[in-house]
VOROFI-387123 format. One line per 3 residues: number of its first residue (from 0); their letters; for each residue x, y, z of N, C-alpha, C. Coordinates in Angstrom, 1 decimal, m for minus. Layout:
BEGIN
NUM) a) X/Y/Z/X/Y/Z/X/Y/Z ~ ...
This chain:
BEGIN
0) mry) 0.8/m1.2/0.0/0.0/0.0/0.0/0.9/1.3/0.0 ~ 2.0/1.2/0.8/2.9/2.3/0.8/3.4/2.7/m0.5 ~ 3.9/1.7/m1.3/4.4/2.0/m2.6/3.4/2.5/m3.6
3) ras) 2.2/2.0/m3.5/1.1/2.5/m4.4/0.8/4.0/m4.0 ~ 0.8/4.3/m2.7/0.5/5.6/m2.3/1.7/6.6/m2.8 ~ 2.9/6.1/m2.7/4.0/6.9/m3.1/4.0/7.2/m4.6
6) wal) 3.7/6.2/m5.4/3.6/6.3/m6.8/2.4/7.2/m7.2 ~ 1.3/7.1/m6.4/0.1/8.0/m6.7/0.5/9.5/m6.4 ~ 1.3/9.7/m5.3/1.7/11.0/m5.0/2.6/11.6/m6.1
9) ags) 3.5/10.8/m6.6/4.4/11.2/m7.7/3.6/11.6/m8.9 ~ 2.6/10.7/m9.2/1.8/11.0/m10.4/1.0/12.3/m10.2 ~ 0.5/12.5/m9.0/m0.3/13.7/m8.7/0.6/15.0/m8.9
12) vsv) 1.8/14.9/m8.4/2.8/16.0/m8.6/3.0/16.3/m10.1 ~ 3.2/15.3/m10.9/3.5/15.4/m12.3/2.3/16.1/m13.0 ~ 1.1/15.6/m12.7/m0.1/16.1/m13.3/m0.3/17.6/m12.9
15) lfv) m0.2/17.9/m11.6/m0.4/19.3/m11.2/0.7/20.2/m11.7 ~ 1.9/19.7/m11.9/2.9/20.6/m12.5/2.6/20.9/m13.9 ~ 2.1/19.9/m14.7/1.7/20.2/m16.1/0.6/21.2/m16.1
18) lsl) m0.4/21.0/m15.2/m1.6/21.9/m15.2/m1.1/23.3/m14.8 ~ m0.1/23.4/m14.0/0.4/24.8/m13.6/1.0/25.5/m14.8 ~ 1.5/24.7/m15.8/2.0/25.4/m17.0/0.9/25.7/m18.0
21) lvg) m0.3/25.1/m17.8/m1.4/25.3/m18.8/m2.5/26.2/m18.3 ~ m2.6/26.5/m17.0/m3.7/27.3/m16.4/m3.2/28.7/m16.1 ~ m3.9/29.7/m16.6/m3.6/31.1/m16.3/m4.9/31.8/m15.9
24) pag) m4.8/33.1/m15.8/m5.9/33.9/m15.4/m7.2/33.8/m16.2 ~ m7.0/33.5/m17.5/m8.1/33.3/m18.5/m8.6/31.9/m18.5 ~ m8.0/31.0/m17.8/m8.4/29.6/m17.8/m7.4/28.7/m18.4
27) fgv) m7.8/27.6/m19.0/m6.9/26.5/m19.5/m6.6/26.8/m20.9 ~ m5.3/26.6/m21.2/m4.8/26.8/m22.6/m3.3/26.7/m22.7 ~ m2.8/26.4/m23.9/m1.4/26.4/m24.1/m0.9/27.8/m24.3
30) psl) 0.1/28.2/m23.4/0.5/29.6/m23.5/1.6/29.8/m24.6 ~ 1.9/31.0/m24.9/3.0/31.4/m25.7/4.3/31.1/m25.0 ~ 5.4/31.0/m25.7/6.7/30.6/m25.1/7.1/31.6/m24.1
33) pil) 7.1/33.0/m24.3/7.5/33.9/m23.3/6.7/33.8/m22.0 ~ 5.3/33.6/m22.1/4.5/33.4/m20.9/4.9/32.1/m20.2 ~ 5.2/31.1/m20.9/5.5/29.8/m20.3/6.8/29.9/m19.6
36) tel) 7.8/30.5/m20.2/9.2/30.5/m19.6/9.4/31.6/m18.5 ~ 8.7/32.7/m18.7/8.9/33.8/m17.8/7.9/33.9/m16.7 ~ 6.7/33.4/m16.8/5.7/33.5/m15.8/5.3/32.2/m15.2
39) rlp) 4.9/31.2/m16.0/4.3/30.0/m15.4/5.4/29.0/m15.0 ~ 6.5/28.8/m15.7/7.5/27.8/m15.3/8.1/28.2/m14.0 ~ 8.6/29.4/m13.8/9.1/29.8/m12.4/8.1/29.5/m11.3
42) ral) 6.9/29.9/m11.6/5.8/29.7/m10.5/5.6/28.3/m10.2 ~ 5.6/27.4/m11.2/5.4/26.0/m11.0/6.6/25.4/m10.3 ~ 7.8/25.7/m10.7/9.0/25.2/m10.1/9.1/25.6/m8.6
45) lal) 8.7/26.9/m8.3/8.8/27.3/m6.9/7.7/26.7/m6.1 ~ 6.5/26.4/m6.6/5.5/25.7/m5.9/6.0/24.3/m5.5 ~ 6.6/23.7/m6.5/7.1/22.3/m6.2/8.2/22.3/m5.2
48) lvg) 9.2/23.2/m5.3/10.3/23.3/m4.4/9.9/23.7/m3.0 ~ 9.1/24.8/m2.9/8.7/25.3/m1.6/7.8/24.4/m0.9 ~ 6.8/23.8/m1.6/5.9/22.9/m1.0/6.6/21.6/m0.6
51) ggl) 7.5/21.1/m1.4/8.2/19.9/m1.0/9.0/20.1/0.2 ~ 9.7/21.3/0.3/10.5/21.6/1.5/9.7/21.7/2.7 ~ 8.5/22.3/2.6/7.6/22.5/3.8/7.1/21.1/4.3
54) gls) 6.6/20.3/3.3/6.1/19.0/3.7/7.2/18.1/4.4 ~ 8.4/18.1/3.8/9.5/17.3/4.3/9.9/17.8/5.6 ~ 10.0/19.1/5.8/10.5/19.7/7.1/9.5/19.4/8.2
57) gav) 8.2/19.5/7.8/7.2/19.2/8.9/7.3/17.7/9.3 ~ 7.5/16.8/8.4/7.6/15.4/8.8/8.8/15.1/9.7 ~ 9.9/15.8/9.3/11.2/15.6/10.1/11.0/16.2/11.5
60) lqg) 10.4/17.4/11.6/10.3/18.0/12.9/9.3/17.2/13.8 ~ 8.2/16.8/13.2/7.2/16.0/14.0/7.8/14.7/14.5 ~ 8.7/14.1/13.7/9.4/12.9/14.1/10.5/13.1/15.1
63) alr) 11.3/14.2/14.9/12.5/14.4/15.7/12.0/15.0/17.1 ~ 11.0/15.8/17.1/10.5/16.4/18.4/9.4/15.6/19.0 ~ 8.9/14.5/18.3/7.8/13.7/18.8/6.6/14.5/19.2
66) npl) 6.3/15.5/18.4/5.3/16.4/18.6/4.4/16.5/17.4 ~ 3.1/16.0/17.4/2.3/16.0/16.2/1.9/17.4/15.7 ~ 2.2/18.5/16.5/1.8/19.8/16.1/3.0/20.6/15.7
69) adp) 4.2/20.0/15.6/5.4/20.7/15.2/5.3/21.1/13.8 ~ 5.8/22.3/13.5/5.6/22.9/12.2/6.9/23.6/11.8 ~ 7.3/23.7/10.5/8.6/24.3/10.1/8.7/25.8/10.7
72) gll) 7.6/26.5/10.8/7.6/27.8/11.4/8.0/27.8/12.8 ~ 8.0/26.7/13.5/8.3/26.6/14.9/9.7/27.0/15.3 ~ 10.6/26.8/14.3/12.0/27.1/14.6/12.4/28.6/14.4
75) gvs) 11.5/29.3/13.8/11.7/30.8/13.6/12.6/31.2/12.4 ~ 13.1/30.2/11.7/14.0/30.5/10.6/13.3/31.2/9.4 ~ 12.0/30.7/9.2/11.2/31.4/8.1/10.9/32.8/8.5
78) gca) 10.7/33.1/9.8/10.5/34.5/10.2/11.7/35.3/10.0 ~ 12.9/34.7/10.2/14.1/35.5/10.0/14.3/35.8/8.5 ~ 13.9/34.8/7.7/14.0/35.0/6.2/13.1/36.1/5.8
81) alg) 11.9/36.1/6.4/10.9/37.2/6.1/11.4/38.5/6.5 ~ 12.1/38.6/7.7/12.7/39.8/8.2/13.7/40.3/7.2 ~ 14.6/39.4/6.8/15.6/39.9/5.8/15.0/40.5/4.6
84) avl) 14.0/39.8/4.0/13.3/40.4/2.8/12.7/41.7/3.1 ~ 12.0/41.8/4.3/11.3/43.1/4.6/12.4/44.2/4.7 ~ 13.5/43.9/5.3/14.5/45.0/5.3/15.0/45.4/4.0
87) afy) 15.0/44.5/3.0/15.3/44.9/1.6/14.3/45.8/1.1 ~ 13.0/45.6/1.4/12.0/46.6/1.0/12.1/47.9/1.8 ~ 12.4/47.8/3.1/12.5/49.0/4.0/13.6/49.9/3.5
90) wgl) 14.7/49.4/3.1/15.8/50.3/2.7/15.8/50.6/1.2 ~ 14.8/50.1/0.5/14.7/50.4/m1.0/15.6/49.5/m1.8 ~ 16.2/48.5/m1.2/17.2/47.7/m2.0/16.4/46.9/m3.1
93) aaa) 15.2/46.4/m2.7/14.5/45.6/m3.7/14.1/46.4/m4.9 ~ 13.8/47.6/m4.8/13.4/48.5/m6.0/14.7/48.8/m6.8 ~ 15.8/49.0/m6.2/17.0/49.3/m6.9/17.7/48.1/m7.5
96) fap) 17.6/47.0/m6.9/18.3/45.8/m7.4/17.4/44.6/m7.2 ~ 16.8/44.0/m8.2/15.8/43.0/m8.1/16.3/41.8/m7.3 ~ 17.5/41.2/m7.5/17.9/40.1/m6.7/18.1/40.3/m5.2
99) alp) 18.0/41.6/m4.8/18.3/42.0/m3.4/17.3/41.3/m2.5 ~ 16.0/41.2/m3.0/15.0/40.6/m2.1/15.2/39.1/m1.7 ~ 15.4/38.2/m2.7/15.7/36.9/m2.3/17.1/36.7/m1.6
102) lag) 18.1/37.5/m2.0/19.4/37.5/m1.3/19.3/37.9/0.1 ~ 18.5/38.9/0.4/18.3/39.4/1.8/17.6/38.3/2.6 ~ 16.6/37.7/2.0/15.8/36.6/2.6/16.7/35.5/3.0
105) lag) 17.6/35.1/2.0/18.5/34.0/2.3/19.5/34.3/3.4 ~ 20.0/35.6/3.4/20.9/36.0/4.5/20.2/36.0/5.8 ~ 18.9/36.4/5.9/18.1/36.4/7.1/18.0/34.9/7.6
108) agl) 17.7/34.0/6.7/17.5/32.6/7.0/18.9/32.0/7.6 ~ 20.0/32.4/7.0/21.3/31.9/7.4/21.6/32.4/8.8 ~ 21.4/33.7/9.1/21.6/34.3/10.4/20.6/33.7/11.4
111) gcl) 19.4/33.4/11.0/18.4/32.8/11.9/18.9/31.4/12.3 ~ 19.4/30.7/11.4/19.9/29.3/11.7/21.1/29.4/12.7 ~ 22.0/30.3/12.5/23.1/30.5/13.4/22.6/30.8/14.8
114) fll) 21.7/31.8/14.9/21.1/32.1/16.2/20.4/31.0/16.9 ~ 19.7/30.2/16.1/18.9/29.1/16.6/19.8/28.1/17.2 ~ 20.9/27.7/16.5/21.8/26.7/17.1/22.6/27.3/18.3
117) afa) 22.8/28.6/18.3/23.5/29.2/19.5/22.5/29.2/20.7 ~ 21.3/29.6/20.5/20.3/29.6/21.5/20.1/28.3/22.2 ~ 20.0/27.2/21.3/19.7/25.9/21.8/20.8/25.3/22.6
120) gra) 22.1/25.8/22.5/23.2/25.3/23.3/23.8/24.1/22.8 ~ 24.9/23.7/23.4/25.7/22.5/22.9/25.0/21.2/23.3 ~ 24.4/21.2/24.4/23.7/19.9/24.8/22.2/20.0/24.4
123) msg) 22.1/20.0/23.1/20.7/20.2/22.5/19.8/19.0/22.8 ~ 18.6/19.4/23.0/17.5/18.4/23.2/16.3/18.9/22.5 ~ 15.2/18.1/22.4/14.0/18.5/21.8/13.4/19.7/22.4
126) pal) 13.2/19.7/23.8/12.6/20.9/24.4/13.5/22.1/24.3 ~ 14.8/22.0/24.3/15.7/23.1/24.1/15.6/23.7/22.7 ~ 15.4/22.8/21.7/15.3/23.3/20.3/14.0/24.0/20.2
129) ila) 12.9/23.5/20.8/11.6/24.2/20.7/11.7/25.6/21.3 ~ 12.2/25.6/22.5/12.3/26.9/23.2/13.2/27.9/22.5 ~ 14.3/27.5/21.9/15.1/28.3/21.1/14.3/28.8/19.9
132) gva) 13.5/28.0/19.2/12.7/28.4/18.1/11.7/29.4/18.5 ~ 11.0/29.2/19.6/10.0/30.1/20.1/10.6/31.5/20.3 ~ 11.8/31.5/21.0/12.5/32.8/21.2/12.9/33.5/19.9
135) lsa) 13.4/32.7/19.0/13.8/33.3/17.7/12.6/33.8/16.9 ~ 11.5/33.0/17.0/10.2/33.5/16.3/9.7/34.8/16.9 ~ 9.8/34.9/18.3/9.3/36.1/18.9/10.2/37.3/18.6
138) laa) 11.5/37.1/18.5/12.4/38.2/18.1/12.1/38.6/16.7 ~ 12.0/37.7/15.8/11.8/38.0/14.4/10.4/38.7/14.2 ~ 9.4/38.3/15.0/8.1/38.9/14.9/8.1/40.3/15.4
141) all) 8.9/40.6/16.5/9.0/41.9/17.1/9.7/42.8/16.1 ~ 10.7/42.4/15.5/11.5/43.2/14.5/10.6/43.5/13.3 ~ 9.9/42.5/12.8/9.0/42.7/11.7/7.9/43.7/12.0
144) ala) 7.3/43.7/13.2/6.4/44.7/13.6/7.0/46.1/13.7 ~ 8.2/46.2/14.1/8.9/47.4/14.2/9.1/48.0/12.8 ~ 9.5/47.1/11.8/9.8/47.5/10.5/8.5/48.0/9.8
147) ltl) 7.3/47.3/10.1/6.1/47.8/9.6/5.6/49.1/10.2 ~ 5.9/49.3/11.5/5.5/50.6/12.1/6.3/51.7/11.6 ~ 7.6/51.5/11.3/8.5/52.6/10.9/8.7/52.6/9.4
150) apn) 7.8/52.0/8.6/7.9/52.0/7.2/8.0/53.4/6.6 ~ 9.0/53.6/5.7/9.3/55.0/5.3/8.2/55.7/4.5 ~ 7.3/54.9/3.8/6.2/55.5/3.1/5.1/54.5/2.9
153) pfa) 3.9/54.9/2.5/2.8/53.9/2.4/3.0/52.9/1.3 ~ 3.8/53.2/0.3/4.1/52.3/m0.8/4.9/51.1/m0.3 ~ 6.0/51.4/0.5/6.8/50.4/1.1/6.0/49.5/2.0
156) lae) 5.1/50.2/2.8/4.3/49.4/3.7/3.4/48.4/3.0 ~ 2.8/48.9/1.8/1.9/48.0/1.0/2.7/46.9/0.4 ~ 3.9/47.1/m0.1/4.7/46.1/m0.6/5.1/45.0/0.4
159) itv) 5.5/45.5/1.6/5.9/44.6/2.7/4.7/43.7/3.1 ~ 3.5/44.3/3.2/2.3/43.6/3.7/1.9/42.5/2.6 ~ 1.9/42.9/1.4/1.6/41.9/0.3/2.6/40.8/0.3
162) wlm) 3.9/41.1/0.4/4.9/40.0/0.4/4.8/39.1/1.6 ~ 4.5/39.6/2.7/4.3/38.8/3.9/3.2/37.8/3.8 ~ 2.2/38.1/3.0/1.0/37.2/2.8/1.4/36.0/2.1
165) ggl) 2.5/36.0/1.4/3.0/34.8/0.7/2.4/34.7/m0.7 ~ 3.2/34.3/m1.6/2.7/34.1/m3.0/3.9/33.7/m3.9 ~ 3.5/33.3/m5.1/4.5/32.9/m6.1/4.4/33.7/m7.4
168) adr) 3.4/34.6/m7.5/3.3/35.4/m8.7/4.4/36.3/m8.9 ~ 4.7/36.6/m10.1/5.8/37.6/m10.5/7.2/37.2/m10.1 ~ 7.4/35.9/m9.9/8.7/35.4/m9.6/9.3/34.9/m10.9
171) sll) 10.6/35.0/m11.0/11.3/34.7/m12.3/12.2/33.5/m12.1 ~ 12.8/33.0/m13.2/13.8/31.9/m13.1/15.0/32.3/m12.3 ~ 15.3/33.6/m12.1/16.4/34.1/m11.3/16.1/33.7/m9.8
174) hva) 14.9/33.9/m9.4/14.5/33.5/m8.0/14.7/32.0/m7.8 ~ 14.3/31.2/m8.8/14.4/29.8/m8.8/15.9/29.4/m8.7 ~ 16.7/30.1/m9.5/18.2/29.7/m9.5/18.8/30.1/m8.2
177) maa) 18.4/31.1/m7.5/19.0/31.5/m6.2/18.5/30.6/m5.1 ~ 17.2/30.3/m5.1/16.6/29.5/m4.0/16.8/28.0/m4.1 ~ 16.8/27.5/m5.3/16.8/26.1/m5.5/18.0/25.4/m4.9
180) ppm) 19.3/25.9/m5.0/20.4/25.1/m4.5/20.3/24.9/m3.0 ~ 20.1/25.9/m2.1/20.0/25.7/m0.7/18.8/24.8/m0.4 ~ 17.7/24.9/m1.1/16.5/24.1/m0.8/16.8/22.6/m1.1
183) lvg) 17.5/22.3/m2.2/17.8/21.0/m2.6/18.8/20.4/m1.6 ~ 19.8/21.2/m1.2/20.7/20.7/m0.2/20.0/20.3/1.1 ~ 19.0/21.2/1.5/18.2/20.9/2.7/17.4/19.6/2.5
186) wvv) 16.9/19.3/1.3/16.2/18.1/1.1/17.1/16.9/1.3 ~ 18.3/17.0/0.8/19.3/15.8/0.9/19.6/15.6/2.4 ~ 19.9/16.7/3.1/20.2/16.6/4.5/19.0/15.9/5.3
189) llr) 17.8/16.4/5.1/16.7/15.9/5.8/16.3/14.4/5.4 ~ 16.4/14.1/4.2/16.1/12.7/3.7/17.1/11.7/4.3 ~ 18.3/12.1/4.6/19.3/11.2/5.2/19.0/10.9/6.7
192) lgp) 18.1/11.6/7.3/17.8/11.4/8.7/16.8/10.3/9.0 ~ 16.3/9.6/8.0/15.3/8.6/8.3/15.5/7.6/9.4 ~ 16.7/6.9/9.3/16.9/5.9/10.4/17.1/6.5/11.7
195) rld) 17.7/7.7/11.8/17.8/8.3/13.1/16.5/8.8/13.7 ~ 15.6/9.2/12.8/14.3/9.6/13.3/13.5/8.5/13.8 ~ 13.7/7.3/13.2/13.0/6.1/13.7/13.5/5.8/15.1
198) gla) 14.8/6.0/15.4/15.3/5.8/16.8/14.8/6.8/17.7 ~ 14.7/8.1/17.3/14.2/9.1/18.2/12.7/9.0/18.5 ~ 12.0/8.3/17.6/10.6/8.0/17.9/10.4/7.2/19.2
201) lge) 11.4/6.5/19.6/11.3/5.7/20.8/11.7/6.5/22.1 ~ 12.0/7.7/21.9/12.5/8.6/23.0/14.0/8.8/23.0 ~ 14.4/10.0/23.5/15.8/10.4/23.4/16.7/9.4/24.1
204) eva) 16.3/8.9/25.3/17.1/8.0/26.1/17.3/6.7/25.4 ~ 16.2/6.2/24.9/16.3/4.9/24.1/17.1/5.1/22.9 ~ 16.9/6.2/22.2/17.6/6.4/21.0/19.1/6.5/21.2
207) asl) 19.5/7.2/22.3/20.9/7.3/22.7/21.5/5.9/23.0 ~ 20.7/5.0/23.7/21.2/3.7/24.0/21.4/2.8/22.7 ~ 20.6/3.2/21.6/20.8/2.5/20.4/21.9/3.1/19.5
210) gvr) 22.6/4.1/20.0/23.7/4.6/19.2/23.4/5.9/18.4 ~ 22.2/6.4/18.6/21.8/7.6/17.9/22.3/8.8/18.6 ~ 23.0/9.7/17.9/23.5/10.9/18.6/22.4/12.0/18.5
213) vag) 21.8/12.1/19.7/20.5/12.9/19.8/20.8/14.3/19.4 ~ 21.8/15.0/20.1/22.1/16.4/19.9/22.5/16.6/18.4 ~ 23.4/15.7/17.9/23.8/15.9/16.6/22.7/15.8/15.6
216) tlr) 21.8/14.8/15.8/20.6/14.6/14.9/19.7/15.9/14.9 ~ 19.5/16.5/16.1/18.6/17.6/16.2/19.3/18.8/15.5 ~ 20.6/18.9/15.6/21.3/20.0/14.9/21.2/19.9/13.4
219) vaa) 21.4/18.7/12.9/21.3/18.4/11.5/19.9/18.7/11.0 ~ 18.9/18.3/11.8/17.5/18.5/11.4/17.2/20.0/11.3 ~ 17.7/20.8/12.3/17.5/22.2/12.3/18.2/22.9/11.1
222) lgv) 19.4/22.4/10.8/20.1/22.9/9.6/19.4/22.6/8.3 ~ 18.9/21.4/8.2/18.1/21.0/7.0/16.9/21.8/6.8 ~ 16.1/22.0/7.9/14.9/22.8/7.9/15.2/24.2/7.5
225) ala) 16.3/24.8/8.1/16.7/26.1/7.8/17.0/26.3/6.3 ~ 17.7/25.4/5.7/18.0/25.5/4.3/16.7/25.3/3.4 ~ 15.9/24.3/3.7/14.7/24.0/2.9/13.6/25.1/3.1
228) vga) 13.4/25.5/4.3/12.2/26.4/4.6/12.7/27.8/4.5 ~ 13.9/28.1/5.0/14.4/29.5/4.9/14.5/30.0/3.5 ~ 15.1/29.2/2.6/15.3/29.6/1.3/13.9/29.7/0.6
231) gaa) 13.0/28.9/0.9/11.6/29.0/0.3/11.0/30.3/0.8 ~ 11.1/30.6/2.1/10.5/31.8/2.6/11.1/33.1/2.0 ~ 12.4/33.0/1.6/13.1/34.1/1.0/12.5/34.5/m0.3
234) vag) 11.9/33.6/m1.0/11.4/33.9/m2.4/9.9/33.9/m2.4 ~ 9.2/33.2/m1.5/7.8/33.1/m1.5/7.0/33.8/m0.4 ~ 7.7/34.3/0.6/7.0/35.0/1.7/6.5/33.9/2.7
237) gig) 5.5/34.4/3.4/4.9/33.5/4.5/3.9/32.6/4.0 ~ 4.2/31.3/3.9/3.2/30.2/3.5/3.2/29.2/4.6 ~ 2.1/29.1/5.3/2.0/28.2/6.5/1.1/27.0/6.3
240) fvg) 1.1/26.2/7.3/0.2/25.1/7.4/0.5/23.9/6.6 ~ 1.3/24.0/5.5/1.6/22.9/4.6/2.4/21.9/5.4 ~ 3.5/22.3/6.1/4.3/21.4/6.8/3.6/20.7/8.0
243) lvv) 2.6/21.4/8.5/1.8/20.8/9.6/0.8/19.8/9.2 ~ 0.1/20.1/8.1/m1.0/19.2/7.6/m0.5/18.0/6.9 ~ 0.5/18.1/6.0/0.8/17.1/5.1/1.2/15.8/5.8
246) phl) 2.0/15.8/6.8/2.3/14.5/7.5/1.1/13.8/8.1 ~ 0.2/14.6/8.6/m1.0/13.9/9.2/m1.9/13.3/8.1 ~ m2.0/14.0/6.9/m2.8/13.4/5.8/m2.2/12.1/5.3
249) lrp) m0.9/12.0/5.4/m0.2/10.8/4.8/0.0/9.7/5.7 ~ m0.1/9.9/7.0/0.2/8.7/7.9/m0.8/7.6/7.7 ~ m2.1/7.8/7.5/m2.9/6.7/7.3/m2.5/5.8/6.1
252) llg) m1.9/6.5/5.1/m1.5/5.8/3.9/m0.1/5.2/4.0 ~ 0.8/5.9/4.6/2.3/5.5/4.6/2.7/4.9/5.9 ~ 1.9/5.0/7.0/2.3/4.4/8.3/2.8/5.5/9.2
255) erp) 3.1/5.1/10.4/3.5/6.0/11.5/5.0/6.1/11.6 ~ 5.8/5.3/11.0/7.2/5.3/11.1/7.7/6.6/10.5 ~ 8.4/7.5/11.3/8.9/8.8/10.8/9.8/8.7/9.6
258) ggl) 10.7/7.7/9.6/11.6/7.6/8.4/10.9/7.2/7.2 ~ 9.8/6.4/7.3/9.1/6.0/6.1/8.2/7.0/5.5 ~ 8.1/8.2/6.2/7.1/9.2/5.8/7.8/10.3/5.0
261) lvg) 9.1/10.3/5.0/9.8/11.5/4.5/9.6/11.8/3.0 ~ 9.8/10.8/2.1/9.7/10.9/0.7/8.2/11.3/0.4 ~ 7.3/10.6/1.0/5.9/10.9/0.8/5.5/12.3/1.2
264) all) 6.1/12.8/2.3/5.8/14.1/2.8/6.3/15.2/1.8 ~ 7.5/14.9/1.2/8.1/15.8/0.2/7.1/15.9/m1.0 ~ 6.7/14.7/m1.5/5.8/14.7/m2.6/4.4/15.3/m2.3
267) gga) 3.9/15.0/m1.1/2.6/15.5/m0.7/2.7/17.0/m0.5 ~ 3.7/17.6/0.0/3.8/19.0/0.2/3.9/19.7/m1.2 ~ 4.6/19.1/m2.1/4.7/19.7/m3.5/3.3/19.7/m4.1
270) all) 2.6/18.5/m4.0/1.3/18.4/m4.6/0.3/19.4/m4.0 ~ 0.4/19.6/m2.6/m0.6/20.5/m2.0/m0.4/21.9/m2.4 ~ 0.9/22.3/m2.5/1.1/23.7/m2.8/0.9/24.0/m4.3
273) lga) 1.2/23.0/m5.2/0.8/23.2/m6.6/m0.7/23.3/m6.7 ~ m1.4/22.4/m6.0/m2.9/22.5/m6.1/m3.4/23.8/m5.5 ~ m2.9/24.3/m4.4/m3.3/25.5/m3.8/m3.0/26.7/m4.8
276) dll) m1.9/26.7/m5.4/m1.5/27.7/m6.4/m2.5/27.7/m7.6 ~ m2.8/26.6/m8.1/m3.8/26.5/m9.1/m5.2/27.0/m8.7 ~ m5.6/26.7/m7.5/m6.8/27.2/m7.0/m6.8/28.8/m6.9
279) arl) m5.6/29.3/m6.4/m5.5/30.8/m6.3/m5.6/31.4/m7.7 ~ m5.0/30.8/m8.7/m5.1/31.4/m10.1/m6.6/31.3/m10.6 ~ m7.3/30.2/m10.3/m8.6/30.1/m10.8/m9.7/30.8/m10.0
282) apl) m9.3/31.2/m8.8/m10.3/31.9/m7.9/m11.0/33.0/m8.5 ~ m10.4/33.9/m9.2/m11.1/35.0/m9.9/m12.2/34.5/m10.8 ~ m11.9/33.4/m11.5/m12.9/32.9/m12.5/m14.0/32.1/m11.7
285) lfg) m13.6/31.4/m10.7/m14.6/30.6/m10.0/m15.5/31.3/m9.1 ~ m14.9/32.3/m8.4/m15.6/33.0/m7.3/m15.9/34.5/m7.6 ~ m15.5/34.9/m8.8/m15.8/36.3/m9.2/m14.9/37.4/m8.5
288) lsq) m13.8/37.0/m8.0/m12.9/37.9/m7.3/m12.2/38.9/m8.3 ~ m11.8/40.0/m7.8/m11.2/41.0/m8.6/m9.7/40.7/m8.9 ~ m9.1/39.9/m8.0/m7.8/39.4/m8.2/m7.6/38.1/m7.5
291) epp) m6.5/37.4/m7.7/m6.3/36.1/m7.1/m5.9/36.4/m5.6 ~ m6.3/35.5/m4.7/m6.0/35.7/m3.3/m4.5/35.4/m3.0 ~ m3.9/35.9/m2.0/m2.5/35.6/m1.7/m2.4/34.1/m1.3
294) lgv) m1.4/33.4/m1.8/m1.3/32.0/m1.6/m1.2/31.6/m0.1 ~ m0.4/32.5/0.7/m0.3/32.2/2.1/m1.6/32.3/2.8 ~ m2.5/33.2/2.4/m3.8/33.3/3.0/m4.6/32.1/2.7
297) lta) m4.5/31.7/1.4/m5.3/30.5/1.0/m4.9/29.2/1.7 ~ m3.6/29.0/1.9/m3.2/27.8/2.6/m3.6/27.9/4.1 ~ m3.6/29.1/4.6/m4.1/29.2/6.0/m5.6/28.9/6.1
300) llg) m6.4/29.3/5.1/m7.8/29.0/5.1/m8.1/27.5/5.0 ~ m7.3/26.9/4.1/m7.4/25.5/3.9/m6.9/24.6/5.1 ~ m5.8/25.1/5.7/m5.2/24.4/6.8/m5.8/24.5/8.2
303) apf) m6.4/25.7/8.4/m7.0/25.9/9.8/m7.9/24.8/10.2 ~ m8.9/24.4/9.4/m9.8/23.3/9.8/m9.1/22.0/10.1 ~ m8.0/21.7/9.4/m7.2/20.5/9.7/m6.5/20.6/11.0
306) lvr) m6.0/21.8/11.3/m5.4/22.0/12.6/m6.3/21.8/13.8 ~ m7.6/22.3/13.6/m8.6/22.0/14.7/m8.8/20.5/14.8 ~ m8.9/19.8/13.7/m9.2/18.4/13.8/m8.0/17.7/14.4
309) iar) m6.8/18.0/14.0/m5.6/17.4/14.6/m5.5/17.7/16.1 ~ m5.8/18.9/16.5/m5.7/19.3/17.9/m6.7/18.5/18.7 ~ m7.9/18.2/18.2/m8.9/17.5/18.9/m8.5/16.0/19.0
312) rva) m7.8/15.5/18.0/m7.5/14.1/17.9/m6.4/13.8/18.9 ~ m5.4/14.7/19.1/m4.3/14.5/19.9/m4.5/14.9/21.4 ~ m5.6/15.6/21.6/m5.9/16.1/23.0/m6.2/14.9/23.9
315) p) m5.7/14.9/25.1/m5.9/13.8/26.1/m7.4/13.7/26.4
């Protein structure tokens, strides 16, 4: 059953990716070459990469921390990436130099990862990593609020607000080229953690007795999540709930073993974000909207009911 589900997920990703190339604001159709290469291909590639990174990161964190409500945003790295991008808007760098926005976001994610590892300390444990992530998230949120409050003009404030809502529109292949390498490295790092996550599922003390280096595994997990999610946030803004929801949707199909869930979560996250992006594009046609809704808002609307269901299921 697990293999059939994995193949079905891979097929779904392929179909949704092709549909992303064929669906536009006017509906379904084969686009011209400039529209395909400059608008739709970058958007589809980023949906695949960002969604896959979020789904994979969520599965890793829920397994490593043994917390069914763990989410990639828990570590605060995505907030730091958003802060870096917002500062590029704040100082006008994004308007003067287009690559400044993703570069600043990547720099923010890198600094966030360094702070996270420093806050967690050398004797890292699951609770220490969570507390460090909460502290980093609070710091990034406070600095984001300060930047919004002190925005130099209404236009900068509007740009910052729209970007923070998350989205893949108006991204180019340059954004893909800058964000893809760290995201793919993060994928490789996280996918190699499967056997160690299976050990951590038994508890940190049992895992240590089995030869699993608990602190080292948590550091590697934090680094992989920072690469996969931070680089995604640097180009796509705030997109939430994907990493939280996808592992729960797939466990009935792929089993409870954390290591066996990783590839499926990667494919499931990619499929979910590709589908959500298609829905965002078609929303003006389907619902008579004046423009497409921000992707981050749409994923939150879709994910919130799942969060309530998950919280009720895991409540004692």
